[in-house]
N, C-alpha and C positions, 0 to 999 in steps of 0.2 A: 486760423480760427480754430478754437477747440470746440468740443461738444457743448451745445447750449448757447453758442454764439459768444462765448467769452473772448475778449481780445487776447492776441498772442503776444502783444508787446510786453507789458509789465509782468513780473513774476506774481503768481497768485497762490496763497496757501490752500493746500488741497482740502482742508477741513472746513473752509468757509462756505456759506450758502451762496450760490452764484448770484442770485438777484441782488443781494446786499453788496457784493463786490462790484457789480455793474453800477449800482447806484452811487457807490463811493467814487468810482472812476468817472462817472458822468459829472459828479460835482467838481472833481479835481481837473477835469478837462478844460474848464473855462479859465483856468489859471488865476482865479481870484484867490486872495489870501484866505486861508481857512485855519481853524483850530481843530485839534483832535476831538474836543467835545462837540463841536458843530457837526463833524462827520458822523459821530456816534448818534446824536439826536436825529439827524435828518435821514439816516439810512436804516436805523435799527440794528446795525451790526454791533456785536460786543466790542468793548474797548480793546481787548487783546487782539481781536481779529483785525481791527483797523490798524493797530500798531504793527501787526505782522505784514499787512499790505504795504504800509508806508515804508517799512524797512527795505523793500525791494524797488522802491521808486527813486528817481532823481529829483531832489527837492531843493528849492530855494527857501531860506529862512529869514524872517523879519523879526522885529522885536517881540519878546515874550514867546508864546506858543504858536505863533502864526507861521504858515508855510504855504508854498504852492509849487507846482511842477515846473521844471525847467521848460523853456520854449520848445526844445526839440522833443522831449517826451510828451509835452502837452499836445503838440501837433500829432504825434504818433497815436496817442490814445484817442484823440478826437476823431481821427480817421477810422480807427478800429471800431469805435462806437457808432460812427455814422453808417458803416457798412454792415455791422453785425449785432448791435445792441437792441434788444427788444425789452422795454420796461415791463415788469410784472408787478402789479399792485396786489397786496393781500386782500382777502375777502373783506368788503366793507359794505354791508347792505344799506347803510343810512348816510354815507358820506355825501350823497347827492342832495340830502335834505338840509345840510348844514348851512348853506347860504341864506336860507329862509330864516334862520335863527341867529343871525349875526348879532343882533342886539342882546340876545340871551347870552351868547358866548362872551360878549364884552362885559355883561353884568357879572357873569360867573368869574371872569378874569379879575375883576375888582374884588370880589369876595375872597378868591384864593390869595391875592396879593396881601390883603389885610389879615389873613388868618394867622393863628399862632405858628410860630416857627416849628419845623419838623423836629422830632425827637429821634435821634439815631437809635437809642436803645429800644425803641418800639418799631424799628425798621420803617420809619415814615419816609416816603418819597411822594411828592405831590404829583398827581396827574395834571396834564395840561387842561385848560378850560374847554378846548374842543373835544377832548376825550370824554370829559364829564358830561357835556351836553349830548354827545353821541351815545353815551349809555342811556341817557333819558329818551332819546329818539328811538333807540333799538327797542326799549321796553314798550314804547307806544306802537311801534311797527309790528312787533311780534305778538303782543298780548293785548287782551281787552282790559283797559285800565279804569274806566269809570267805576267809582266805588271800590277800587282795589286798595288793599293794604300792602305796603312795602316795608320790609325790614332791612335796614342797613347794618350789617354786622361789622362794626368798625366803620368809620367815615371821615378819616383825615382828608379824603379827596373832596368832601362836600357834595357827594352825589345826591344826598337828600335834598339839598337846596336847588340843584339843577333840575331834578325831577319835579319839585314843586313849582318851579318857574315854567316848565314845559307842560306839565300835566297837573293843573291846580286841583283836580278832583281826586288825586291820590293822597291817602292818609299814610304818613311815613313815621316810623319809629326808628330812632338811631340808638344803637347800643355800642358804647365805647368805654375804654378804661381811662382815657385822657380827659381829665376834668376841663382843661382849657378848651378842647374841641367841643365838648358838650355845652359849655357856657357860650362859646362863639356861635354855635349853630342855633341855640335858643335865641340869642340876641338878633341874629340875622333873620330867622324865621318870624320873629315878632315884627321887625321892621318891614319885611316883605309881605306879611300877612299869609304865611304858608302854614299848612296843616302838618307841622313837624314837631314831634315830641322827643325827648331825650331820656335815656336811661343809662345809669352807671352800671358797669359789669366788668369784672375780670373773668373772661370766658373760661379760664381754667377752674373757676369756682362755680360755673353754671350760667345759664341764661336767665335774665330777670324773669320773675313770675309773670309779669304783664306782657312779656314778649313771647312766652311759650304758646304755641299753637295760635299765633296772632295773625300772620301774614299770608297773603296769596303768592307773593314773590319775595325773594331775598337776594341781596346783592352784597358781595364781599370782596375786598382786595386785601388779602391776609399777608402775614409774613410769608416769605417765599421759601420756607422750609417744609418738609413733608409733615412735620408735627404741627406747624402753624397752619398750613392749608387744611390739614385734616380736621384740627379742632374747630376752626372758624366755619368750615363747611358743615361739620356735624352740628354745631349750634344753629346754623342756618336751617338745617333740616328740622331740628326740634322747634323752630319758630314758624313753620308752615302749618296752617290750620287744616289744609286738605292735601294729604300726601299724594293723592291720585291726580290732582290738578296743578299743584304748586310747582315752582321751578326755582332753582338757585343759579344765579349768575356769578361766576368766579372769574376774577382777573388773576392770572398767574403767568409768570415768565421765567424762562431759564435761558442761559447762554447756549448757543449751538455747540459750544465746547463741552457742555456738561449734560449730555443726554440721560445719564443715569439718575441725575437729580430730578429731571422731569418725569422719568419712569417712576421713581419712588413716590412723587406726588400723585401721579395717575393711579398707582397701586393703592394709595390711601383713599382715593375716590372710589376705586373698585371695592375696597373693603367696606365702604358705606353703601354698597349696592346701588350706585347711581348710574343712570344712563347718560352718556354724553350725546345730547341731541345735536349739538353744533359746537364747533370750535372756530372762532374767527381769529385768524393769525394776526399778530401785531395790532390788534384793535386799540390797545391802550398805549398811549405815549406819555412819558414822564419828564419832569425836570430832574435830571440826575439818573441814577440806576444805570450807569454806563457799563457796568459789568454784564448786564443782560441787553445791551443795546438800547437802553431807555424805552423798551417796548415790553409788552406782555400780551399774551392771548386772552380772549374772552371765551370762557366755557359756558354753555347753557346745559345745566344738569337737571335731569328729571328723576325724582325719587321713585322707587319701587315699593312694593309692599314690605320689603325687608330693610328699607333704609332707616326708618325711625328706630326699630329695635337695635340696629347696628350703631346708630349715632349714640344712643343711650349707653350701649355697652362699651363703646370704644372711646367716648369722650374722656373718661378718666385716664385712659392710656395715653391720649394725646396731651394731657394736662401736665407736661413736664417742661422741658426747654423748648420754646417755640420760636424764639427770635434768633437772629444771626450774630448779635453782639450785645454787650452789656451784661448786667447781672442776671437778667432774665433768660439769657442764653446758656448759663451755667448754673443750673439749680441743684447741683450735687450737695452744696452746703446747706444744711438745714439745722434744726435744733440738735441733731446728733453730734455736730461738731462743736457745740457750745457747752458751757458749764453753767447751767442755770441755777441761780440761787433762789431756792424755794423754802428755805428753812423757816423764815418768818411769815410765810404766807399761808401754809396749810391749805392748799387748793382743794376745792370740792370736785373739780374736773379739770382735766388737761385737754386743751383744744389744739388740734393740729397734729403734726408728726413728731412724736417724742421717743427718745431711746427707751427700749424695754426696761432698762434698769432704773429709770427715773420713776419713783413712786409707783411701783407696779400695782399697788392696791387701789389707786385712784382711778375712777372711771375716765375713759378717753372718748373724745368726739372728733370726727373729721371736720375740717373747716367747711366743706360743702354742706354737711348736715347741720352744723351750727348756724349757718346762714339761711338754710332752707326752711327751718321751722323752729319754734321755741323749744328750749331744752325742758324736758318734762320735770326734772327734780329741781328743788330750790337750790340756788347757788349763791353762797355768800362771798366766796373767793374763787377766782378762776385764773389759770395760767394759760397763755396762748403763745404758740410758736408760729411765727410768720416767716416762711422761707424767702430767699432772695427774689425779688421781682413782685412779691405780693404786698409790699408795704402800703400800697394805696387802699388796701382793704381794711386798714386799721380802724377808721371811723365806723364802718359797717360791722366789724367784728365786736366793737364795744357797744354799739346800739343793739346787737342781737341778744344781749343779756341784761338782767336787772341786778347783777351782782354788786355787792358793796365795794369790792376791790378787785380790779383786774390788772394783772401784770403781763405785759406783751414783750416778748423777746424778738428782736429784729436781727437781721443778719449783719447790720452795721448801724452806726449811730444815725438817727434820723436828722433831717434838717430842721428848719423852722417849723414848729407845729402850731403856728398862730392860727391858720385857717381851721385846722382840726379842732383846736381848743375853742374857737369861736362857735363852731358848728355844734359842739357837744356841751356848751356852757350851761344849758338847762339841766343836765343830768350828771356830768362828770367834771372833775378838775383834773387836769393833765399835768404831769411832771415827767421829766426824763433824766436818766442817768446813764451815760454811755449809750449802748444799743438797747436799753430797757426803757419802756414807757409805763408809767404807773397811772392808772385811772381810778380815782376814789369818787364814789357816788355821793352826790349831794343829798343828804337824808332829810333835811328840813323842807317842808312844803312851801312853795313860793307864795308870797303874799299878793303879788300882782296877778290879776286875772289872766292877762296875756301869758305870763310865764306858767301859770297853772295848766293852761290848755296846751302850750308847747310841751310841757312836761308829760301831760297825758298822752300826747301823740308819740313822743319819744319812748315812753314806757311800753308802748305796744308797737314796736318797730316792724313786726312781721304782719300786722294788720293793715288793711287798706287805709291810707292816710285820710281820704275823704270821709270814710265811715267813722273812724275814731274821732276825727275833728267834729263831725256832726253830733255824735253822742256827747262830746265835751260841751258843745254849745248848749244842748238841750239840758244837761245837768246844771249849767250856769244860769239858764234862763227858763224858768218853769213855764212861762207863757208861750214859748216858741214851739211851733209844730215841727214834726220831722221833715215835712216837705219844705218848709221855710228854711230850716237849718241846712238841708241839703243844697238848696238853691243859693244860699249865702256863701257856702264853701266854694261852690262852683264859680261864683262871681268873683270871690276874693282870690282864688287859686285854681284856675282852670287846669293847671298842670298837675293837680293832686288827684285827678280822677284815675281810677283803676291802677294805682301804683302803691307799693309799699314804701316805707321810709328807707329801706335798705337799697332801693333802686334809684332813689333820687340823686341827681348830681349834687355836688358839694355846694354849688351856688344856690341851689334851691333850699338846702338845709339852712344856709346862712340867712336867706330871705324869709324863713318860716315865721320868726317873731313878728316881722312887719306885716306879713299876710294875715296872721292871726288877729293883730290889732285892727287891720282893715275889716276882717269879718265881724269883730265886735262893734265897730262903728256901724256896719250894716244892720246888726241886730237892733241897735238903738233906733234906726230909721225904719225898721220893719213894722208893719201894721200889727196890732194885737190879734191873737187867735189864728 
């Protein structure tokens, strides 16, 4: 027997964490057929560590990836474990509550099964339903939740829905860049009657205005790079309305073979002046992510008086490559590598990062500034450079201006723009040529009243949708009171409250004409005065 009670029989890699070795050996000792993936998921050991362990064992192989120990070594390991193995479970303060919520786990499992497929370019890996429910249980066990606001900074795991099922009194806002996830969460929240609202955002361009200083608690499961974790946590800090009382819960995992990566992430958290109140090891389990043992720790982070200024100062620094794969992981290619054709455009402004030699006399605006507030000067023609990974900002970049003609340069040819064209039909006609998108503004006023109101809302994309909509109804119907107009908008589109057009998910933009028509029907039914 070696120190810590490890069996002396099989060879053991020195850099493995002993409890994970013991767990793997315990599973192997029963001589049932196993796969490599099963051992990773059930033990939390990184895939390479399990491979190293198996390399020193005597195995029998069946079809595919299945294997088991030979009878002789199985008996040897079973005896060693019987006399010396002591299981060690990671800290789990709410695991004992899970049996009471078996029905919720089953419901969440169905939601996860029906959810949009993971996108590897966004580093998506789905958490298990038990994990998502345990996150909700931990929130309730550690914090006072009645009347609490929760911000989910990214929510491919559907934590928002689990929290709503366990704690119906919590109001949750989900911020995500994946339009599919936002549409799915809205659909499920409506079916389940949950108080969950969605906002589109690429966090590299900022947090949506309605999510800034919104929440009491924030939860995030970011890309597992120092840049990704740093950016998502910085935005979560900006989303807290009380820096003295708020908390950020962070799911983060690294292989025990890469401690320097974990150190870099913890340094990013330290740069944000956050206190790690608790770290629950292996709290999160995943379908996949075998490189980190299909596990991640859960950090409970408390801001200090210096966290918010640090988040604001460092968010731009994090806003580069944040993912581990795909075009968003390699964002060195920008407009500087392109040869933009602007000879026939004569832009009044250049938006994004442009080479210094391109029209040096033309004013320049950062993408973040362009989206944050209306441009002060009148713009007839605009040129926009969208770097790799920010293509999903196309619709919002176009809505942020009232220019007659906008030319957008992408890093590569866009795919089908049908959804974008449908969303912008009231204000722009879109065409594409190679990696360039042309948006020409529709100058004639719509004859249809519905389209006129939609156009009014889209012409003021930085304003609150509900307020612009209300004013448009008042202009169209002189006998309507402001209170009546406000109530009609709230009835026709409850999702329009406290949000700008730039934050709305694409499915809400597509639904806007139908919602406006519904509001006009309500005007007709409203009593006079």
